[in-house]
N, C-alpha and C positions, 0 to 999 in steps of 0.2 A: 892164809888170809881168810877172814870170815866172809860168809855169803853176803852179809849186810854191807861190808865195806866194798865188795865187788859190785853190788847193785847201785851203791851211791856214786861210785866213781865216774861212770860214763855220764851221769846226769850233771855232775859238776863240770866235766869237760865239755858238755854241750852248751853251757851258758856262755854267752859272749862277755868279753871284759867290759867293766863299767864304763870305760871311756871309748869303747869301739863302736858305739851306736852311730848312726849316719849323721851327717852335718845337719840334716833337717830336724832330727830329734834333739840333738845337743843344742842347737840354736833355733828355738821355735819362733823367735821374733825376727829371724833373719830376713824373711820375705818382706814383711812390712818395713823394716829398717832399710832394705835395699830400695824399695819404692820411694821412701821418703828421701833418701840421699839422691836418687835420680831426679826427683821433683826439684829439690834445691838447686842441683846443677843446671837443670833446664831453665829455671827462673833467672839464675845468675847470667847464663848465656844470653837469654832474651834481653836482659837489662843492658848488657855490654853491647849487643847488636843495635838496640834502639838508641843508644847514646854514642855509637860509633867507637866503643872501646876506650873513650877518653876519660871516663869517670869510674870511681870505685862503685861496685854494685851496692846500692843502698839496702837491698834486702838482707844482706849479711853484715850490715854495719851494727855496732854495739847498740846504738839508740833504737833501731828497729827490732833487734832481737829482744830487747827488754820490753818494747811495746808489744810484742807477740805474747811474752810472759804475762803481762798485765791483762791482756784480752783473754787468755785461756785460764787464768787463775781460778775464777769461780766455776766455770764449766769443768775444769779439772778436778776440783774438789767433789763435785757431784758425780763425775765419772768414776772416781776412786770407789765411791759407794755403790755406783751402779755395777762396777766390776764384781764386788762381793756378792751382790744380789744375784747377778747373772750366773756366776760360778756355782751358786747354790741351786740353780735351775729356775730361778724366778726372773721377773722383769718389773720395771716400774715406770708407767706412763704418766704419773701424777706429779713428778718432781718439779716441772715448770710452774704449774699453778700453785703447788705447795710453797715454792720459793716466793712467789707473789704474795701469798697469804702471810707468810712470815714477815715480809717487808711491811705489809699493812698493819699487822698486829704490833710490830716493834715501833713503827713510826707513830701509830695511834697511842701507844703507851707513853711515848715521849712528849708528843705534841698536844694530844687531846686528853689523855687520862692522867697525865702528870705522875707516872710511876717512878720516874727517874731513869737514867740511862741503863744502868746494870740490870735493875729488875725488868725493864722493857725488853732488853736483849735476851734475858733468861726466859721470859714469857714467849717471845718469838720461837726460840729453839724448842722449848717445852711443847709448844703447840705442834710443831713439826713431828717431834718424837711421839707425842700422843696419837696423832692421826695416822702416822705410818704404822704405829703399833696395832691400832684397830684393823688396818688393812692386812697386816702381817698375821694377826690372829684369825681373821677370816680365811686367808689363803692357807694357813698351816692346819686349820681345823676342818676344812672342807675340801672338796675335790674340784672347786671352781678354779678355772685358769687365772693365774696372776694377771694376765693381759686384760681380762674382763674386770677383775676387781679394781685394778689400778686405773683403768679407763673411767670406771664409775667414780672412783676417787678424784680424778682430775676434774670432772664435771662438778662434783660436790664441793671441792675446795674453791672452785671459781665462784660458786654461789655464795659460800661463806664469806669469802673476801669481799665480794660486792655488797653484801649485807653490812659488813663491819664498816665499810667506808662510805656507804650510801652512793656507790658508783662514782666516787670522786677521788681525786688525788689527796694524799696525806702528806703535806709539805713540812719538812723540818728546817731547823736553823743551823745546820752543820754540827750537831751534837756528836755525830760519828766520824768526824774528820780525822780523828786520831788513827783510824784504820787505813787511811790513805796518805799518810805523811811520807815523804821521801826519806828512806833510810840511808841514802848515800847523797845527801844534800851537798851540792858544790861539785860533784863529779861531772866531767864533761866528756862527750864523745870526741876522741882524737881526730876523727875524720870530718864530721860535720860541725863539731863544737857546740852541739846542742846539749842540753842538760840530760843526764842519765837519771832515770827514776826507777826505784824499786820500792813499791808500797808493801806494807806488812802482810797483806793477804797473799802475795806471791810466796813469801817464806812459809806462811801457814799451809799453803797448798803442797809445797815440797815436804814439809814435816808430816803432813797427813799421808802423803803418798809413801813416805819411808816407813811410818808406823804400820800402814796397811800391808805393805810388802813383808815386813817382819811378822805380822800377825798371820798372813796366809802361809808363809814358808817355814816358820820356826815354832809354831805353837800347835798344841792339840786341837784347839778350836779351828785353826785354819785348815788342818788336815780333815777335819770332820765336815767342813763346808764343801771341800772337794768331794768327799765321799757321798754326801747327800746329793750333790749335783750329778755325780756320775751314775749312781744307782741308789735311789731312796730305800728300796726293799732290802738290798743287801746291807746298807747302812744300819737299818733297823735291826736286822739279824745280828749285826756285829755289836749291838748294844748302844747305838747312838739314838738319842731322843730326837728323831727327825722333825717332829712338830715344833719343839722349842728351838731347834737350829734354824728352821725357816722363819719363825717369828723374830728371832734375834738379828738376822740380817736386815730386816726391815726396820728395826729399832736403830741399828747403826746408820742406815740410809736416812732415817729421819733426822738424826743428829747432824749428819753432814749436809743435808739439804738446808736445815735451820741455819747452819754456819754459812753456807753459800748465800742464803737469802739476806743475812745481815751484811755480807760483803757487797752484794749488789746494792742494797739500800745505801751503804756508805758512799758508793761510787756516784749515785745519782741524787742522793739526798731527798728522795721523794718516794713514798710508798704508793705504788700503782699496780693495777691488775695486769698490765702488760709487761711488768719487769722481768718475769721469768719466762715469758712466752718463747717457745722454741728450745728451751733448755733441755727438755726431755729428748728431743731429736738429736741435738748436738752431743749430749752425754752418751746416748746409746750408740750413735755413729762412732764416737771416739773409742768406745769399748770394743765395738765390733771390728773396727779397723785394726785395733791392737791385738786381735786374735782370740778374744774371748768367744766361746761357743754359745749360741743362743739356747741350745739344749742343756747347757750346764756341764760342770765337771772339768772344764778346760779354760785357762786364761791365767794372766799374772799382771801385776801392777807395772812392770817394765813395758809390756806391750801396751798397756793403757797409756802410759806417758808418751810413748811414740805416737799413738793415735791422737792424743791431745795436741801435741805439738804439730803433727801432720795437718789436722784439720784447721787448727789456728793459722798455720802458715799459709794454707790455701786461700782463706779469706784475705789475709794481709797481702799476699802476692797479687791476688786479683785486683785489689784496690790500687797497688802500686802501678800495675799495668793499665789502670784506668778502665777496667772492664765493667760493664753494667752489672747490677745486682742479679739480674736474671741469669746471666752467664755464670755467676758464682754459684747459684743453686744447682745449675746443671753440672758444673765441675765437681761440687762436693758429692752429688749423688753418684756420678760416675766413679769417683775415687772409692767410695764405699763399696760399690759393686766390684771394681777391679781388685781392691784389697781382699775382699771376702773370697772371690773366685781364685785369686792367687794363693791364698791360704789353703783352699780346698785342694788345688793342684799339688801344693807342697805336701799336704798330708798324704795324698795318693802315692806321690813319688817316694815319700819316706816309707810307707807301707810296703811298696814294691821292693825297695832296697833291702828292708828288714827281712822280707820273705826270701830273697835271693841269698842273703847272708846265712839264714837258717838252713837253707837247702845245701849250701856249700859246706857248712859245718857238719850237717848230717852225712854228707858224702864222704867226708874224710875222718869220720868218727873212728878212733882206734878200737881194735878188738881186744878185749881184756880177758886174759886166760885166768882160770881158777888155779890156785896153787894146791 
């Protein structure tokens, strides 16, 4: 037996099997999913107690579950884009004001400038892509923190939007109603007998989430996003154009925010500066709850989906329990803190289990004799 084969053999035996990693590593979304399931169980039990156990819990009724999907559709689209940005090591605080700007540009194009429906929609999305590209260029070509650049962008976009609409609402006449038609017209909830509603933007949300998941997991571009977020210097040494990668994620973010702004406009039929207010907080909270690291390099779309449904369910459940909005803010904040803390504990336990396993494997390493 050659010396080379002898040297390689112990190293191969030291490696753990692909499927032998701890449950915390193999199921990185397990913590958040467990909290979500526990939350649903608690809400169902509370409803049964409040109603004496005589009625089916409306929280898990088909009509309410579809209602939650309608509420999280647009924030979910933005959260998918935020996931990609944060995995790359960035963040975007401007998405709320940018969505409002998109709604005002689109509504103005239809009602005031008479561009037509399709050109106005394209103008709204193009404005979001252009403005995000400018921010992405500044972030990728300078050492200024994304937090500061996007904060400045948020203020700037608010000013541009107010100038375009003269600080007034831009009202439409239902030109975008085709985006909120019921795709399952006539379907009824078997429990409450209310109409079931699935608008197109819900399906668009799931389609975008699917495409983003495939992009991150099965393409060279997705692997490069993770590499840039994990260690930009190492990614550069590996031949990745770090600057262009950072720019590209903000271009993607601009497209998804533009799409989300159009969906918001279709829902309320009015372009107004407050339309996207708070969207940046909700989207970042959804992504963080889903396990995406603020420092970059870690996260996935499945976790974000869990975070989207989790945060949407909290608001819905608080409304069903007739709790005031102040309590809802407290509940959402506490959930974000708990989810992030639980994720950190899970990571520490995972590291501890992995180190124990490596020590055990090292202790039982066989002695290889040279022939």
